[in-house]
C-alpha positions in Angstrom: -15.9 21.4 -5.7 -15.2 18.3 -3.6 -11.5 18.3 -4.5 -11.3 22.0 -3.5 -13.0 21.2 -0.2 -10.6 18.4 0.5 -7.6 20.6 -0.3 -8.9 23.3 2.1 -9.4 20.7 4.8 -5.8 19.4 4.4 -4.5 23.0 4.6 -6.5 23.6 7.7 -5.2 20.4 9.3 -1.5 21.3 8.7 -2.1 24.9 10.0 -3.7 23.5 13.1 -0.6 21.4 13.6 1.5 24.5 13.2 -0.4 26.4 15.8 -0.4 23.4 18.2 3.4 23.6 18.0 3.2 27.3 18.8 1.0 26.6 21.8 3.7 24.1 23.0 6.2 26.9 22.7 4.0 29.2 24.8 3.8 26.4 27.4 7.6 26.6 27.8 7.2 30.0 29.4 10.3 29.6 31.6 12.5 28.4 28.8 14.0 29.9 25.6 12.5 28.0 22.7 12.9 27.6 18.9 10.1 26.2 16.8 11.3 24.3 13.8 9.2 23.3 10.7 11.0 20.1 9.7 10.5 17.9 6.6 9.2 14.4 7.5 12.5 12.7 6.7 14.0 14.4 9.7 11.6 12.9 12.2 14.0 10.4 13.8 17.2 12.4 13.5 15.7 15.5 15.0 14.3 13.6 17.9 17.8 12.4 18.6 19.4 15.8 17.9 16.9 17.9 19.9 17.9 16.8 23.4 21.6 17.4 22.5 20.8 20.9 21.3 18.9 21.7 24.4 21.7 20.4 26.6 24.3 22.4 24.8 22.3 25.7 24.6 19.5 25.6 27.1 17.1 26.2 24.3 14.1 23.9 24.0 13.4 22.9 20.4 9.8 22.3 19.3 9.5 20.3 16.0 6.5 20.2 13.6 7.0 17.5 11.0 5.2 17.4 7.6 6.0 17.3 3.9 8.2 20.0 2.6 5.4 21.5 0.5 2.9 21.5 3.3 5.3 23.3 5.6 6.0 25.9 3.0 2.2 26.5 2.7 2.0 26.9 6.5 4.8 29.5 6.5 3.1 31.4 3.6 -0.1 31.5 5.8 1.7 32.9 8.8 2.4 29.8 10.9 4.6 31.0 13.8 7.8 29.1 13.0 11.4 30.2 13.6 13.2 27.8 11.3 12.3 25.9 8.1 14.3 22.7 7.5 13.2 21.4 4.1 14.0 18.3 2.1 14.9 20.3 -1.0 16.3 23.7 -1.9 13.5 24.8 -4.2 10.9 25.5 -1.5 13.5 27.4 0.6 14.5 29.5 -2.4 10.9 30.3 -3.2 10.2 31.5 0.3 13.4 33.6 0.2 12.2 35.2 -3.0 8.9 36.0 -1.3 10.6 37.6 1.6 9.5 35.0 4.0 12.9 33.6 4.9 16.1 35.6 5.8 18.2 35.3 2.7 21.6 35.2 4.5 20.4 32.2 6.6 19.7 30.0 3.6 22.2 27.0 3.5 22.3 23.4 2.4 22.7 21.3 5.6 22.6 17.8 4.1 22.0 15.6 1.1 19.5 12.8 1.5 19.7 9.3 0.3 16.7 7.6 -1.2 16.1 4.0 -0.1 13.8 1.1 -1.0 12.7 -0.6 2.2 11.3 -4.1 2.2 9.7 -4.5 5.7 10.1 -7.7 7.7 7.3 -10.1 6.8 7.0 -8.8 3.3 6.4 -11.4 0.7 8.6 -9.6 -1.8 12.1 -11.0 -2.5 14.0 -8.0 -3.9 17.7 -7.4 -4.5 17.3 -4.5 -6.9 14.9 -1.7 -7.5 13.9 -2.9 -11.0 12.7 -6.1 -9.3 9.6 -4.2 -8.3 8.0 -5.5 -11.5 7.8 -9.0 -10.0 4.3 -10.3 -9.3 5.0 -10.9 -5.6 5.2 -7.1 -5.2 1.5 -6.1 -5.0 1.8 -2.6 -3.3 4.6 0.0 -3.4 4.3 2.9 -1.1 5.9 6.3 -1.7 5.3 10.0 -0.9 3.4 12.2 -3.3 5.9 13.6 -5.7 4.2 17.0 -5.7 4.6 17.3 -1.9 7.8 15.5 -1.0 11.2 15.6 -2.7 11.9 12.0 -1.8 8.6 11.1 -3.6 9.8 13.0 -6.6 13.1 11.2 -6.5 11.3 7.8 -6.3 9.2 8.7 -9.4 12.4 9.8 -11.3 14.1 6.6 -10.4 11.3 4.4 -11.7 11.1 6.4 -14.9 14.9 6.3 -15.4 14.8 2.5 -15.0 12.0 2.3 -17.6 9.6 0.5 -15.3 7.2 3.2 -14.3 4.6 2.1 -16.7 4.8 -1.5 -15.3 4.6 -0.6 -11.6 2.4 2.6 -11.6 -0.8 0.6 -10.8 0.9 -0.8 -7.7 1.8 2.5 -6.2 -0.1 4.0 -3.2 0.8 7.6 -2.1 1.3 9.2 1.3 1.5 12.9 2.1 5.1 12.4 3.4 7.7 9.7 3.6 7.1 9.0 7.3 3.5 8.1 6.4 4.8 6.0 3.4 7.0 4.1 5.8 3.9 3.4 8.0 2.3 1.6 5.1 5.1 -0.9 5.1 5.3 -1.1 8.9 1.6 -2.0 9.1 1.9 -4.6 6.4 0.0 -2.7 3.8 2.9 -2.4 1.3 5.5 -4.9 0.2 8.0 -2.2 -0.6 8.5 1.4 0.4 10.4 4.3 -1.0 11.6 6.5 1.8 14.6 8.2 3.3 17.6 6.0 4.2 17.7 7.9 7.5 14.3 6.5 8.5 15.1 2.9 7.8 18.8 2.3 8.3 18.2 0.9 11.8 15.0 -0.9 10.8 14.5 -4.7 10.4 13.9 -6.0 7.0 15.9 -5.2 3.9 17.2 -1.7 2.8 18.4 -1.0 -0.7 20.1 2.3 -1.2 19.0 3.8 -4.6 21.7 4.8 -7.0 21.9 8.6 -6.8 22.4 8.8 -10.5 18.8 7.6 -11.1 17.3 10.8 -9.7 18.1 14.5 -9.1 20.1 15.3 -5.9 18.2 15.5 -2.7 19.9 18.6 -1.4 18.2 19.8 1.8 18.2 23.5 2.7 17.4 25.4 5.8 16.4 29.0 6.5 15.3 31.3 9.3 11.7 32.6 9.0 11.7 36.3 8.5 8.8 36.9 10.9 10.4 34.8 13.7 10.1 36.3 17.1 13.1 34.3 18.2 15.8 35.1 15.7 18.6 34.5 18.2 17.6 31.0 19.2 16.8 30.3 15.5 20.3 31.2 14.5 21.7 29.0 17.3 19.7 26.0 16.0 20.9 26.6 12.4 24.6 26.9 13.6 24.2 23.7 15.6 23.0 21.9 12.5 25.6 23.3 10.2 28.7 23.5 12.3 27.9 22.0 15.7 27.2 18.5 17.0 24.1 18.4 15.0 26.2 17.9 11.9 27.7 14.7 13.5 24.2 13.4 14.2 23.2 13.9 10.6 26.3 12.2 9.4 25.6 9.2 11.6 22.0 9.1 10.5 22.1 8.3 6.8 22.9 11.8 5.3 25.7 13.1 3.2 27.2 16.3 4.5 28.1 19.3 2.4 31.2 21.4 3.0 30.0 24.3 5.1 32.0 27.5 5.2 32.8 28.9 8.6 31.9 32.6 9.0 35.0 34.9 9.3 
């Protein structure tokens, strides 16, 4: 019963966040807007990309960041988003099948890179991921695998290296990778699995995880079928796939897929 209540509270919190974003949109009465549900790994890159998009189009972007799974739940519960930018393809495809995203809008916009971040001041002296077994590593932060694709990739990495059983007791979980990063930034974790995009400009040490140790972190996007702003939503998607947003992604720690230009 208690677990069910906690889950309901969490769902309520993320829905409230979604509707706060919608209220922000209504506050921009004199501007065209687009409301984007964005995976937590996009926090910094979208904050950089947003002003460029608005300057180029005159459309004010409103971002709501959370884990990929939490955002999918919000959309299923009617949250008034225009665009869903996930950290995987699975959640996008599931929403397409449920008729909640426009099928023709579905596209992979980037491939993420998993990183292990050792914050400045950490007592851990690491050069490799498998060094996490060392006794000076007391706490490892990562996103919950069931909520966040980067968390799933971190779990797969530790399992592939054969050290999961030795480090599992050290792991603390966050609802998304931005929160996992905060564990390290606040000194509560010696090492953090997060997106390379979130730490490539941070102090401390950053180790890019070999992509062969986990499944690909292909990130997909789609326009919400119930969007009241399909035109501005399409412009945001185009900006990300073919406009200057693509350059921002490429300079922010993402690999870029080949995107076909519409005839």
